N, C-alpha and C positions, 0 to 999 in steps of 0.2 A: 712605451709610455711610463711603465713602472720605473725604468731607469731614470728617465727625465724627472719624474716626481721625486725620486730619491735624491737627485742632485739638488733640486730646489729646496727640499727639506733640510739637507745638509748645509746649504748656504744659510738658511734661516737659523739653524742651530749655532753655526759658527758666529753669526752676527750677534745672537743673543749672548754668546759666551763672552763678549767684550766686557760685560759687567764683572765677570770673575777675575779679570785682569786689571781691574781698577779704572776702567774707562768711565768718565763722567758723562760723555755724550754718546749718542747712538752712532754706531759705525757708519761711515760714508761708503756705501756699496757702489761700486762702479761696474757697469755692464758694457761689454763690447763684443765684437764678433768679426769674423772674416769669412768670405765666400770665394772659392776658387772655381771658375768654370773654364771650359776649353772647347775649342773646335780644332781638329787635326785632320790632315789628309796625307795619305801615303803616295809619294810620287815615284818611288822606286821599289825594288824587290826587298821584302822584309826577310829577316833571318828565319822565320818560320814558313814552311811551304803552305800553311793554311791561310796566311795573310797575303792577299792579292794586291797588286798595284791598283790604286784608285780607291781603296777602302778608306772611309772617313767616318767621323763620329762627333756628335756633340756630347760633352761629358760635364758632370759636376764632380770635380776632383776631390774637393774637401770643403768642409764648413766647420767653423769653430764658434762656440758660444762660451764667453769668458766672464766670470764674476770674481771680483776681488774687493777686499776691504781691510783697513787696519783694525786691530783689536784695541791697541793703545799705541803709545809712542815707540814701543819696542817689538810688538807682536803684530803679525798680519797673516792673512790667508788668501789663497787663490785656487779657483777651480776652473778647469778648461774641459769642456765637453766637445768631442770631435765626432763628425759624421764623415765617413769615407768609404770607398769601395765602389767598383764599377761592375755592373750597372746599378746594383742595389747599394744604398748608403746605409752602413751599419753604425749605430751609435755606441760610443764607449768613452770612458773617462780618460783623458790624456794627462791631466795634471790635477792633483788634489793635495795641496801642501799647506803647511803652517811654517812661517819663518820667524825666527828670533834674531833681531839685530840690536844688541845692547849698545849703549853709547860708550865707545872706547876710542882711544886715539888710533887704534889699529883698523878701524872700520870692519869689525868682525861681523859674521852672520852664521847662523846655523839653520838649515832647512830640513824639515822632516816630511816624509810621505812620498806620494807619487809625484815625481819632479823631472825636469829636463836633465838629460845626461850631459856630460862635459865633452863628449867625443866630437860633435860637429856644430855646436852652437855658435862659436865664433866664426867658423868657416861660412856658415849660412849668413851671418850678419854681413860679412864683407862681400860675399857673392851677391846676396840680396834678391835672388830670383828663384826661390824654392818652388813657386807655382810653375815655373818653366821646367826646371830640372833640379833634382836633389844634388847635393855637393858630392865631390868625387869620393870622399870617405864612405859615404853611404852607397855611392854608385857602384862600388865593387860587387855588391850583391845583385846588381841589376844587369851585369854583363852576361854574355853567353856562358862563360866559364863559371861565373859566380852563381847564376841561376841553377845550372845543371849540377853543381857540386855543393850547394848551400854554403857558400862562403859569405856568411852574414857577419858584418862588422860590428853591429850593435843596434840598439833601439834609441829612439829619440827621447824617451822618458822611461823611468824605472822606479821601483820602490826602494827607498833607502834614506840616507841622510848625506848632506853636503856641508862641509865647513869651509868658509872662505875668509880670507884676511888680506888686508892691504897694508903691508908694513911701511911702505913709502908710497907717495901719490902715484908714482909711475909704474908700480909693480903690484900685481895681485896674485895670490896663490889659492888654489881650490883643491880640496880632497873629497872624494866621493866614495862611499861604500854602498853597493846596491846588490839586488838579487842576481842581476845578469840576465834574467829571462825577459826583461822588457815589460811594457805596459799591457801587452796582449798575452803574455805567457804566465805560467805558474812555476814557481821555484821548484826544481826537480832534483837538486842535490844539496849537499851541506856547505858548498863553497859560495863565496861572494866575489863579485867583481869589484876590484879596487882600481880607481883611476885618479889621476891628478893632472893639474894644468898650472903652468907658470906663465903669466902674461905680462909683457913689458911694453909700455908705450914709449917708443924711442923718439917720438915727436907727437904733438897734439893729434895729428891725423893718421899716424902710423903705429902699427902694432906688430909684435912678434910673440908667438905663443908656442911653447913646447908642451906636448901632451903625451902621457904614458898611461898604460893600462895593463892589468894582469888579471886573468880569469882562469883559475885552476879547476880541476874536476872533470876534465875530458879524458876519454879512453881511446887510445889508438889501436886497441885490440890486443896489446901486450902489457902496457903500463899506463898509469895516469900521467897526463901531460897538461900543460897550461897553454892557453892562447894569450899571447902578449901583443901589444900594439904600440906603435910610436908615430906621433904626428908632429909636423913642423909647419907652421903657417906664418907668413909675413904678408901684411896687407896695408893698404893706404886708401883712405877715403876722404875726399873733400867735396865741396859743392860742385866743382867743375868735372872731376873725374875720379875714378876708383880703379885700383889694380891690386892683384894679389897672386901669390904662388902658394899652393898647398900640397904638401907631400905626406902620404900616410902609408905605413907598411904594417902588416899583421900576419902572424904565423897561424896556420891551421894544421899543426902537426898531428892532430887526432885523425886526420884524413888518411894517413899512411904511417905504417910502422917502420918503413924502410927509407922513405924519402921525406925531406923537409918540404912542406907546402907553405910557401910564403908569397902572399899576394901584396901588390902595391899599386898605388895610384898617385899620379902627379897631375896637378891641374893649374892652368894659367887662365886667369879671367880678368875682366875689366869692363868699365863702361865710361862713356864720355857724353856730357850734357851739351847738346846743341842749343837748347833753350832750357828754361827752368821746368818745362813740362815735356821735353822730348830728349831721349837719350839713345845713343847707340850702344850695343852691348855685344860681347863676344867671349867665347870660352873654348879652350882645347884641353881635353883630358887624355891621358895615356894610362891604360890598365894593362898589367902583365903579371907574370909569376917570376920571382927571382930565380927559383930552381925549376927548370922546365922538364926535368927528368920524370917527375911524377906524372905530368900531363902527357908526355910522349909515350910513357909506358902503359897508360890506361886509355888514352883518347887519341884523336887524330888531328894533325895539324899543329899550329902554334897557338898559345893561349892569349896572345896580344889582342887588344881592341882599342880603337881610337874614337873619341866623341868630339865632334865639332859643332858649335852653336854660334850663329850670327843672327842679329836682329835689332829691333828697336822697341823702346818702351815709351808709350805715350800716355799722359795723364790728362789730356784735354777731354772734357766731357763731364760726367757726373762727379761730384766731390768724392775724394778718397777712393778713386777708382783708377786702376792701371790696366792699359791694354798693351800686351806684349806680343809682338809678331816675330816669330823666329823660324829660321831654317835649321833643322837638326839632322846631322848625318852621322852614321856609325859605320866604321870600317872594321871588318872582322878578319882575323887570321885563322881562327878555328874553322874547320870544315864542317859540312853538314852531310848526313847520310842520304844517298839517293840510290835506292835499291840495294845492291850488294857492294857499292863503292861509295867513297867519300869525294865530294866536290867542293870547290871554293864557294863561300857564301858571297852573294852580291852585297854591296854596301846598301844600307837603308837610307832613305831620304824622306823626311817628314816636314811639312809646313804646318805650324801650329799657331793659333791665336789663343793666348791665355788671358783671362780677365780676373783680376783680384779686386774685390770690393770689401772695404772695411767700414765699420760703423762703431 
């Protein structure tokens, strides 16, 4: 409750600050929110021996409370408070930023504070179903290999600043300098994570984006190394259908002083509208390591993993509400220990109903 009170107080202070920037009118504060709930049931063997076939659960995945307002024609602010975690929902600030967008022919902007990172924002926009599954770039950390070895590709928001410019209507460029620890962590070194994105609209409904990042300050046990990442996304979205291909690769050389540890993900996704309120959707991800020597030398089996999602999105019913029913399967190449030996993992199979309500 203290944290919620602090957010409300901060919102009021930011609104009052409008007078300092020459605003003649009271800021128009807008409030909105999103609630994600889910019911899932396991129909097959899960990767963990403790998860039995037939296990099922109702969950509240996440909730957002959002407040934003302009301070004047050039300045604005935004705060997003998130509640997430199962089974207990923990509150924390997800976004708390001030944005300056001067009137220039280049459509420039400068954003300060806790803000969204560049790494998977556009990927999520074109996939469109984060309540169902995070995008492949984030999904690397959710794989068996990623979970067991902490192959974390990034956070959805971080402390820092972002400069964006649109030199021509079809092209935008963004540069971000942030702590690298994310919105839930505390900066633990002197280094900063630098990332950039160049986005080109090759047609009104189509986009291509190149993303790069560099994060120094990691130690492989012998010397300091950097984690670097590269992403390439191409997507198309119209009222009738959407399609996209997303490729992301990142090195985790701090995991080994002798072998390169390079993880990658490639994702194919899309949806097709049968009516204006009913869509079919699908997605196939492939996760793997480019250099498998490190995994073979330290673990058992192959590091590859495949995710398959198929389902339908229905928005009949309450306003601003989507019901998404999907079948989700994961196929594992990594083995699991059974006593003194390693055995193949059975594919997982889950049926999930995700409900996203916005207001």
